[in-house]
C-alpha positions in Angstrom: -20.7 -156.3 -160.7 -21.7 -152.9 -159.9 -18.8 -151.0 -161.2 -16.3 -151.4 -163.2 -13.1 -149.2 -162.5 -10.0 -148.7 -165.0 -6.8 -146.8 -163.5 -4.9 -144.4 -166.2 -2.2 -143.8 -163.4 -1.9 -141.0 -161.9 -0.5 -138.8 -159.3 -3.1 -141.0 -157.4 -0.4 -143.6 -157.9 2.4 -142.1 -157.7 5.7 -143.6 -155.5 8.2 -141.1 -155.0 12.0 -141.7 -154.2 14.1 -139.3 -153.1 13.3 -135.0 -152.5 14.0 -134.0 -156.5 10.8 -136.0 -157.1 11.6 -139.1 -158.1 9.0 -140.8 -159.3 7.2 -143.7 -160.8 3.7 -144.7 -161.4 3.1 -148.1 -158.9 0.4 -150.4 -158.6 -3.3 -148.9 -158.4 -3.8 -147.5 -155.3 -7.5 -147.8 -155.2 -8.1 -151.7 -154.5 -5.8 -150.8 -151.5 -8.4 -147.7 -150.3 -11.7 -149.3 -151.2 -10.5 -152.7 -149.3 -9.7 -150.7 -146.3 -13.3 -149.1 -146.5 -14.4 -151.7 -146.1 -16.4 -150.8 -149.5 -19.4 -153.8 -150.5 -20.0 -152.9 -153.5 -18.8 -155.8 -156.5 -16.7 -154.3 -158.3 -14.4 -155.2 -160.7 -10.2 -153.3 -161.7 -8.5 -153.1 -165.3 -5.5 -151.3 -165.3 -4.6 -149.4 -169.1 -1.8 -147.4 -168.4 0.9 -146.6 -165.9 1.7 -142.9 -166.8 2.2 -139.9 -165.4 -1.5 -137.9 -167.5 1.7 -135.9 -169.0 2.6 -138.8 -170.9 -0.5 -140.0 -172.4 -0.8 -139.8 -175.5 -4.2 -139.7 -178.8 -4.2 -143.1 -178.8 -3.3 -143.6 -174.9 -7.3 -141.6 -174.9 -8.6 -143.6 -177.8 -8.0 -146.6 -176.3 -9.5 -145.8 -172.7 -12.9 -144.5 -175.0 -12.6 -148.4 -176.6 -12.5 -150.0 -173.5 -15.6 -147.7 -171.9 -17.7 -148.2 -175.0 -17.2 -152.1 -175.0 -17.8 -152.5 -171.5 -21.4 -154.6 -170.4 -20.9 -152.5 -166.7 -23.4 -149.1 -167.3 -21.1 -147.4 -164.6 -17.7 -146.5 -164.6 -15.3 -145.0 -162.9 -11.4 -144.2 -164.0 -8.4 -143.0 -162.5 -6.9 -140.6 -164.1 -3.9 -137.5 -163.5 -5.0 -134.5 -163.5 -3.4 -132.8 -165.9 -4.9 -133.8 -168.6 -8.3 -135.4 -166.9 -10.7 -133.2 -168.5 -9.3 -133.9 -172.0 -10.3 -137.4 -171.3 -13.9 -136.8 -170.2 -14.5 -134.7 -173.4 -13.5 -137.7 -175.0 -15.5 -140.2 -173.8 -18.3 -137.6 -174.4 -20.8 -139.5 -176.2 -21.0 -143.2 -175.0 -24.7 -144.0 -174.4 -25.6 -145.3 -171.5 -23.5 -145.3 -169.5 -22.3 -143.1 -166.3 -18.7 -142.5 -166.4 -16.7 -141.0 -163.8 -13.5 -139.4 -164.0 -11.4 -138.9 -159.8 -8.1 -138.0 -158.9 -6.0 -136.4 -156.6 -3.7 -133.4 -156.5 -1.1 -136.0 -154.3 -0.6 -139.4 -154.0 -2.5 -141.3 -152.1 0.3 -142.5 -150.2 0.8 -139.7 -149.1 -1.1 -139.0 -145.1 -2.7 -135.9 -146.4 -3.7 -137.2 -149.3 -6.9 -135.9 -150.9 -6.8 -139.4 -153.1 -9.6 -141.7 -150.4 -12.3 -138.6 -150.2 -12.0 -138.1 -154.0 -12.2 -142.0 -154.4 -15.0 -142.4 -151.9 -16.7 -139.5 -153.0 -16.9 -140.5 -156.7 -17.9 -144.3 -156.4 -20.8 -142.7 -154.5 -21.3 -140.6 -158.0 -21.3 -143.7 -160.8 -23.7 -145.0 -158.2 -26.1 -142.4 -158.5 -25.7 -139.7 -161.6 -27.5 -140.1 -164.5 -25.9 -141.4 -167.7 -23.1 -139.2 -168.6 -19.3 -138.2 -168.4 -18.3 -136.3 -165.0 -15.2 -135.2 -163.2 -15.5 -135.7 -159.6 -13.0 -133.9 -157.4 -12.8 -131.8 -154.5 -16.1 -132.7 -153.0 -17.3 -131.2 -156.9 -19.3 -133.4 -160.0 -18.5 -131.2 -163.2 -19.0 -131.1 -166.8 -16.2 -131.7 -168.4 -17.4 -128.9 -170.5 -18.0 -126.0 -167.6 -14.3 -127.4 -165.5 -10.7 -126.3 -165.1 -7.8 -127.8 -163.1 -6.2 -124.7 -161.3 -2.5 -124.8 -160.5 -3.0 -121.9 -158.1 -5.3 -123.0 -156.2 -4.6 -126.7 -156.7 -8.0 -128.0 -156.8 -10.8 -128.0 -159.9 -13.3 -125.5 -160.2 -15.8 -124.5 -162.4 -16.0 -122.3 -165.3 
């Protein structure tokens, strides 16, 4: 296997039901995105959670860390909600010998104008080429977890 993918939910997988923002976190959209893009690397997916990242707890983060630590594949891609992605990335620091890339989207993958497809493609390239460490791949940039913030007003990730 070239890449192990863990999904945790977040906006990337949200399904909205009405104009008042009633939603649920649905099936991982990365499967369809990779299939439609004709991605030919060998990958395996495991769903850990279907939660908005604001609902992820420290216990959930501990599960993510343990799953990544025990995974034999050295290249890990994690789809994650953007609100607490940085906290999870920081929790993953210190796992040796693995390239770990977290990715999400600022609008659901099911939306026509979503950033999900671009972000996933970018993150998939990053996880295959970066040296071991923990990274966030958003908005066409690679960030270190200690040097990034989510700018909610501008709707993007940026260096600090």
